[in-house]
C-alpha positions, 0 to 999 in steps of 0.5 A, a space after each residue: 760398879 755398874 751404872 744402872 739407871 732408875 728406869 732399868 731398876 724399875 723395869 726389873 723390879 715391877 714385874 718381879 714384885 707384881 707378876 705383871 709384864 712390864 709392857 702391861 703397865 701404863 704411863 703412870 704408876 701409883 705406889 701405895 702400901 695400903 691394899 684398900 687403895 688398890 681395891 678402891 682404884 680397881 673398883 672405880 676404874 673397872 679393872 682387875 687386880 694383878 698379882 694377888 699372890 705377889 708382894 705387890 699388886 697392880 
């Protein structure tokens, strides 16, 4: 059995589910299952939503 770390899992999982390269993520990640939260955050911070066609947006 391999000793995969949580960081390795996240580095693989985030780009696959969001469509955003891992290097484009910031220091903090807010995970939510409410689309409205993502929209409100993007509106408040003046940023785009990435991965509209993916299971998760960033």
